[in-house]
DRENPA-3360 file (N, C-alpha, C; in nm, 2 decimals, always signed):
BEGIN
1 = MTDTPLAI = +8.00/+8.47/+11.65/+7.92/+8.42/+11.76/+8.01/+8.31/+11.83 ~ +7.99/+8.31/+11.96/+8.06/+8.21/+12.04/+7.98/+8.08/+12.04 ~ +8.03/+7.98/+12.11/+7.96/+7.85/+12.12/+7.84/+7.87/+12.20 ~ +7.83/+7.96/+12.29/+7.71/+7.98/+12.37/+7.65/+8.11/+12.33 ~ +7.53/+8.10/+12.26/+7.46/+8.22/+12.22/+7.41/+8.30/+12.34 ~ +7.47/+8.42/+12.36/+7.43/+8.50/+12.48/+7.32/+8.60/+12.45 ~ +7.32/+8.65/+12.32/+7.23/+8.75/+12.29/+7.09/+8.69/+12.28 ~ +6.99/+8.77/+12.34/+6.85/+8.72/+12.34/+6.77/+8.83/+12.26;
9 = PSHPLCSG = +6.70/+8.78/+12.16/+6.62/+8.88/+12.08/+6.52/+8.95/+12.17 ~ +6.49/+9.08/+12.13/+6.40/+9.16/+12.21/+6.25/+9.13/+12.19 ~ +6.22/+9.07/+12.07/+6.08/+9.03/+12.04/+6.05/+8.91/+12.13 ~ +5.94/+8.92/+12.21/+5.91/+8.81/+12.30/+5.89/+8.68/+12.23 ~ +5.82/+8.67/+12.12/+5.80/+8.54/+12.05/+5.94/+8.49/+12.00 ~ +6.02/+8.58/+11.95/+6.15/+8.53/+11.90/+6.24/+8.48/+12.02 ~ +6.22/+8.54/+12.14/+6.29/+8.49/+12.25/+6.25/+8.35/+12.29 ~ +6.12/+8.32/+12.27/+6.08/+8.18/+12.29/+6.13/+8.08/+12.19;
17 = VHLLLARS = +6.14/+8.13/+12.06/+6.20/+8.05/+11.95/+6.35/+8.03/+11.98 ~ +6.41/+8.13/+12.03/+6.56/+8.12/+12.06/+6.58/+8.02/+12.17 ~ +6.50/+8.02/+12.27/+6.51/+7.92/+12.38/+6.50/+7.78/+12.33 ~ +6.39/+7.76/+12.25/+6.37/+7.62/+12.20/+6.47/+7.57/+12.10 ~ +6.52/+7.66/+12.02/+6.63/+7.63/+11.93/+6.75/+7.59/+12.00 ~ +6.79/+7.67/+12.10/+6.91/+7.65/+12.18/+6.90/+7.52/+12.26 ~ +6.78/+7.49/+12.32/+6.76/+7.38/+12.40/+6.75/+7.25/+12.33 ~ +6.69/+7.25/+12.21/+6.66/+7.13/+12.13/+6.76/+7.10/+12.02;
25 = GGRISEIL = +6.82/+7.20/+11.97/+6.90/+7.19/+11.85/+6.82/+7.17/+11.72 ~ +6.69/+7.20/+11.74/+6.59/+7.18/+11.63/+6.61/+7.27/+11.51 ~ +6.55/+7.24/+11.41/+6.55/+7.33/+11.29/+6.44/+7.43/+11.31 ~ +6.45/+7.55/+11.25/+6.36/+7.66/+11.26/+6.22/+7.62/+11.22 ~ +6.21/+7.54/+11.11/+6.08/+7.49/+11.06/+6.01/+7.40/+11.17 ~ +6.09/+7.32/+11.24/+6.03/+7.23/+11.34/+5.98/+7.31/+11.46 ~ +6.05/+7.42/+11.50/+6.01/+7.50/+11.62/+5.89/+7.58/+11.58 ~ +5.89/+7.65/+11.47/+5.77/+7.73/+11.43/+5.65/+7.64/+11.40;
33 = GIMWQDEI = +5.67/+7.51/+11.37/+5.56/+7.42/+11.34/+5.49/+7.36/+11.46 ~ +5.54/+7.39/+11.58/+5.48/+7.33/+11.70/+5.34/+7.39/+11.72 ~ +5.25/+7.30/+11.74/+5.11/+7.34/+11.76/+5.06/+7.31/+11.90 ~ +4.96/+7.39/+11.95/+4.91/+7.37/+12.08/+4.87/+7.22/+12.10 ~ +4.81/+7.16/+12.00/+4.77/+7.02/+12.01/+4.88/+6.92/+12.03 ~ +5.01/+6.97/+12.00/+5.12/+6.89/+12.02/+5.17/+6.87/+12.16 ~ +5.10/+6.93/+12.26/+5.14/+6.92/+12.40/+5.09/+6.78/+12.44 ~ +5.18/+6.68/+12.46/+5.15/+6.55/+12.49/+5.13/+6.52/+12.64;
41 = SPGVFLIR = +5.19/+6.60/+12.72/+5.17/+6.60/+12.86/+5.20/+6.74/+12.91 ~ +5.16/+6.78/+13.03/+5.19/+6.92/+13.07/+5.33/+6.96/+13.05 ~ +5.35/+7.07/+12.97/+5.49/+7.12/+12.95/+5.57/+7.04/+12.85 ~ +5.52/+6.93/+12.79/+5.60/+6.85/+12.70/+5.54/+6.85/+12.56 ~ +5.61/+6.90/+12.46/+5.56/+6.91/+12.33/+5.63/+6.82/+12.23 ~ +5.55/+6.76/+12.14/+5.60/+6.68/+12.04/+5.65/+6.77/+11.92 ~ +5.77/+6.76/+11.88/+5.82/+6.83/+11.77/+5.83/+6.74/+11.65 ~ +5.76/+6.77/+11.55/+5.75/+6.68/+11.43/+5.88/+6.71/+11.35;
49 = GSKKSRSY = +5.96/+6.60/+11.33/+6.08/+6.61/+11.26/+6.06/+6.65/+11.11 ~ +6.16/+6.72/+11.06/+6.16/+6.76/+10.92/+6.27/+6.69/+10.85 ~ +6.28/+6.70/+10.72/+6.39/+6.64/+10.64/+6.40/+6.50/+10.67 ~ +6.29/+6.43/+10.67/+6.29/+6.28/+10.69/+6.34/+6.23/+10.83 ~ +6.35/+6.32/+10.92/+6.40/+6.29/+11.05/+6.28/+6.25/+11.14 ~ +6.31/+6.18/+11.25/+6.21/+6.14/+11.35/+6.16/+6.25/+11.43 ~ +6.04/+6.24/+11.49/+5.98/+6.33/+11.58/+6.05/+6.32/+11.72 ~ +6.05/+6.42/+11.80/+6.11/+6.42/+11.93/+6.03/+6.51/+12.02;
57 = TIHFPDEE = +6.06/+6.51/+12.15/+5.99/+6.59/+12.25/+6.08/+6.70/+12.31 ~ +6.02/+6.80/+12.36/+6.09/+6.91/+12.43/+6.01/+6.95/+12.54 ~ +6.08/+6.98/+12.65/+6.01/+7.03/+12.77/+6.01/+7.18/+12.77 ~ +5.88/+7.24/+12.78/+5.86/+7.38/+12.77/+5.75/+7.42/+12.87 ~ +5.79/+7.42/+13.00/+5.69/+7.43/+13.11/+5.61/+7.57/+13.10 ~ +5.50/+7.57/+13.17/+5.41/+7.69/+13.17/+5.49/+7.82/+13.22 ~ +5.57/+7.80/+13.33/+5.64/+7.92/+13.38/+5.73/+7.98/+13.28 ~ +5.79/+7.90/+13.19/+5.87/+7.96/+13.08/+5.78/+8.02/+12.97;
65 = RLKFQLCK = +5.68/+7.94/+12.93/+5.59/+7.99/+12.82/+5.53/+8.12/+12.85 ~ +5.50/+8.15/+12.97/+5.43/+8.28/+13.01/+5.52/+8.40/+12.97 ~ +5.65/+8.38/+12.98/+5.74/+8.49/+12.95/+5.73/+8.54/+12.80 ~ +5.69/+8.45/+12.71/+5.71/+8.48/+12.57/+5.58/+8.52/+12.50 ~ +5.47/+8.55/+12.57/+5.35/+8.59/+12.51/+5.31/+8.51/+12.39 ~ +5.30/+8.38/+12.41/+5.26/+8.29/+12.31/+5.12/+8.31/+12.26 ~ +5.09/+8.26/+12.14/+4.96/+8.29/+12.08/+4.86/+8.19/+12.12 ~ +4.79/+8.21/+12.23/+4.69/+8.11/+12.28/+4.57/+8.10/+12.18;
73 = GHTHLFGS = +4.53/+8.20/+12.11/+4.42/+8.20/+12.02/+4.46/+8.14/+11.88 ~ +4.58/+8.10/+11.86/+4.62/+8.05/+11.73/+4.65/+7.90/+11.74 ~ +4.66/+7.83/+11.63/+4.68/+7.69/+11.63/+4.83/+7.66/+11.67 ~ +4.92/+7.75/+11.63/+5.06/+7.73/+11.66/+5.11/+7.81/+11.78 ~ +5.21/+7.76/+11.85/+5.26/+7.83/+11.97/+5.31/+7.97/+11.94 ~ +5.37/+7.98/+11.82/+5.43/+8.11/+11.78/+5.35/+8.18/+11.68 ~ +5.22/+8.15/+11.68/+5.12/+8.22/+11.59/+5.16/+8.20/+11.44 ~ +5.15/+8.31/+11.37/+5.18/+8.30/+11.22/+5.32/+8.35/+11.20;
81 = MDRTTVWR = +5.40/+8.36/+11.30/+5.54/+8.40/+11.29/+5.61/+8.32/+11.18 ~ +5.69/+8.38/+11.09/+5.76/+8.31/+10.99/+5.91/+8.32/+11.01 ~ +5.98/+8.23/+10.94/+6.12/+8.23/+10.96/+6.19/+8.36/+10.92 ~ +6.14/+8.44/+10.83/+6.20/+8.56/+10.79/+6.20/+8.66/+10.91 ~ +6.09/+8.67/+10.98/+6.08/+8.76/+11.10/+6.18/+8.71/+11.20 ~ +6.19/+8.58/+11.23/+6.29/+8.53/+11.32/+6.43/+8.56/+11.28 ~ +6.46/+8.54/+11.15/+6.59/+8.57/+11.09/+6.63/+8.71/+11.11 ~ +6.54/+8.80/+11.08/+6.57/+8.95/+11.09/+6.60/+8.99/+11.24;
89 = TFKKAGIF = +6.51/+8.93/+11.33/+6.52/+8.97/+11.47/+6.65/+8.91/+11.53 ~ +6.69/+8.79/+11.49/+6.81/+8.73/+11.54/+6.93/+8.80/+11.49 ~ +6.93/+8.84/+11.36/+7.04/+8.91/+11.30/+7.06/+9.04/+11.37 ~ +6.95/+9.11/+11.39/+6.96/+9.24/+11.46/+7.02/+9.23/+11.60 ~ +6.99/+9.11/+11.67/+7.04/+9.09/+11.80/+7.19/+9.03/+11.80 ~ +7.24/+9.01/+11.68/+7.38/+8.96/+11.67/+7.39/+8.81/+11.68 ~ +7.29/+8.74/+11.66/+7.29/+8.59/+11.67/+7.31/+8.53/+11.53 ~ +7.43/+8.50/+11.50/+7.46/+8.43/+11.38/+7.60/+8.36/+11.39;
97 = YTPPGNNN = +7.62/+8.28/+11.29/+7.74/+8.20/+11.28/+7.80/+8.21/+11.14 ~ +7.92/+8.24/+11.13/+7.98/+8.25/+10.99/+8.08/+8.13/+10.99 ~ +8.05/+8.03/+10.91/+8.14/+7.91/+10.90/+8.28/+7.95/+10.84 ~ +8.38/+7.89/+10.89/+8.52/+7.93/+10.84/+8.52/+7.91/+10.69 ~ +8.58/+8.00/+10.62/+8.60/+7.99/+10.48/+8.47/+8.03/+10.40 ~ +8.37/+8.09/+10.47/+8.25/+8.12/+10.40/+8.20/+8.25/+10.45 ~ +8.15/+8.34/+10.36/+8.11/+8.47/+10.41/+7.96/+8.47/+10.44 ~ +7.89/+8.36/+10.42/+7.75/+8.36/+10.44/+7.72/+8.34/+10.59;
105 = KAVTHSLR = +7.62/+8.41/+10.64/+7.59/+8.40/+10.79/+7.47/+8.31/+10.81 ~ +7.49/+8.21/+10.89/+7.38/+8.12/+10.93/+7.32/+8.18/+11.05 ~ +7.20/+8.23/+11.04/+7.14/+8.31/+11.15/+7.06/+8.21/+11.24 ~ +6.95/+8.17/+11.20/+6.87/+8.08/+11.29/+6.94/+7.94/+11.31 ~ +7.01/+7.90/+11.21/+7.08/+7.77/+11.22/+7.20/+7.78/+11.31 ~ +7.24/+7.90/+11.35/+7.36/+7.91/+11.43/+7.34/+7.84/+11.57 ~ +7.22/+7.84/+11.62/+7.19/+7.78/+11.74/+7.20/+7.63/+11.73 ~ +7.17/+7.57/+11.61/+7.19/+7.43/+11.59/+7.34/+7.39/+11.60;
113 = HAFARAVQ = +7.43/+7.48/+11.54/+7.57/+7.46/+11.55/+7.62/+7.47/+11.70 ~ +7.57/+7.56/+11.77/+7.60/+7.58/+11.91/+7.56/+7.45/+11.99 ~ +7.44/+7.41/+11.96/+7.38/+7.29/+12.03/+7.47/+7.17/+12.00 ~ +7.52/+7.15/+11.87/+7.60/+7.03/+11.84/+7.73/+7.04/+11.91 ~ +7.79/+7.16/+11.92/+7.92/+7.17/+11.99/+7.90/+7.14/+12.15 ~ +7.79/+7.19/+12.20/+7.76/+7.17/+12.34/+7.74/+7.02/+12.37 ~ +7.67/+6.95/+12.28/+7.66/+6.80/+12.30/+7.79/+6.73/+12.29 ~ +7.87/+6.78/+12.20/+8.01/+6.72/+12.18/+8.09/+6.73/+12.30;
121 = RVDNDPKV = +8.08/+6.85/+12.37/+8.16/+6.87/+12.49/+8.12/+6.78/+12.60 ~ +7.99/+6.74/+12.61/+7.94/+6.66/+12.71/+7.97/+6.51/+12.68 ~ +7.95/+6.47/+12.56/+7.97/+6.33/+12.52/+8.01/+6.33/+12.37 ~ +8.14/+6.29/+12.35/+8.20/+6.29/+12.21/+8.16/+6.17/+12.13 ~ +8.07/+6.09/+12.18/+8.03/+5.97/+12.11/+7.95/+6.01/+11.99 ~ +7.99/+5.97/+11.86/+7.92/+6.01/+11.74/+7.77/+5.97/+11.74 ~ +7.74/+5.85/+11.80/+7.60/+5.81/+11.80/+7.51/+5.90/+11.89 ~ +7.57/+5.94/+12.00/+7.49/+6.03/+12.09/+7.47/+6.16/+12.02;
129 = IQDSMNHN = +7.57/+6.22/+11.95/+7.56/+6.34/+11.88/+7.45/+6.33/+11.77 ~ +7.46/+6.21/+11.70/+7.36/+6.19/+11.59/+7.22/+6.19/+11.64 ~ +7.20/+6.12/+11.75/+7.06/+6.11/+11.81/+7.02/+6.25/+11.86 ~ +7.11/+6.32/+11.92/+7.07/+6.45/+11.98/+7.04/+6.55/+11.86 ~ +7.11/+6.54/+11.75/+7.09/+6.63/+11.64/+6.97/+6.58/+11.55 ~ +6.92/+6.46/+11.58/+6.81/+6.41/+11.50/+6.85/+6.39/+11.36 ~ +6.97/+6.33/+11.34/+7.02/+6.30/+11.20/+7.00/+6.16/+11.17 ~ +6.98/+6.13/+11.04/+6.96/+5.99/+11.00/+7.10/+5.93/+10.98;
137 = SIKSQSYY = +7.20/+6.00/+10.96/+7.34/+5.95/+10.93/+7.44/+6.02/+11.03 ~ +7.54/+5.94/+11.07/+7.64/+6.00/+11.15/+7.72/+6.10/+11.08 ~ +7.73/+6.08/+10.95/+7.81/+6.18/+10.86/+7.75/+6.32/+10.86 ~ +7.62/+6.33/+10.88/+7.55/+6.46/+10.88/+7.60/+6.56/+10.98 ~ +7.64/+6.51/+11.10/+7.68/+6.60/+11.20/+7.82/+6.66/+11.18 ~ +7.90/+6.59/+11.09/+8.03/+6.64/+11.07/+8.04/+6.79/+11.03 ~ +7.93/+6.83/+10.96/+7.92/+6.97/+10.91/+7.92/+7.06/+11.03 ~ +7.85/+7.02/+11.14/+7.83/+7.11/+11.25/+7.95/+7.11/+11.34;
145 = LRNKRK = +8.04/+7.01/+11.33/+8.15/+6.99/+11.43/+8.29/+7.02/+11.37 ~ +8.30/+7.03/+11.24/+8.43/+7.05/+11.18/+8.47/+7.20/+11.20 ~ +8.61/+7.22/+11.20/+8.66/+7.35/+11.22/+8.68/+7.42/+11.09 ~ +8.70/+7.35/+10.98/+8.73/+7.41/+10.85/+8.63/+7.36/+10.75 ~ +8.59/+7.45/+10.67/+8.50/+7.41/+10.56/+8.58/+7.35/+10.44 ~ +8.53/+7.25/+10.38/+8.60/+7.19/+10.27/+8.57/+7.26/+10.14;
% end
């Protein structure tokens, strides 16, 4: 996978997940956990942080949401979609990242890697990257930015 994930999943809900993962650098559990009641103002959703991280907001306006056939009758934006469905759809679309020196494929997490590299290209300040990645420690992002696995 390149730094810019170009493949878009064919499943409409997975396309919405793809957009939010790429835009926010969020974790799959955070994106799938977004509820309709988390809309704090029109088009702005609160994403509840996981792994002891803080919550943050993401802009997801109506004109974009309409494209993804979101689940209006369900409590969550993406209905009861689970990470396995997203993983399979992403893998089928060729969206994955294989860390150097490792044969395992990071599928949904690959967009988090791409997001980290994109933030680094814009601003190489470790504190900015830490805040953007929603990490508690500056050391955490080194995994996303290093070229070789130790």
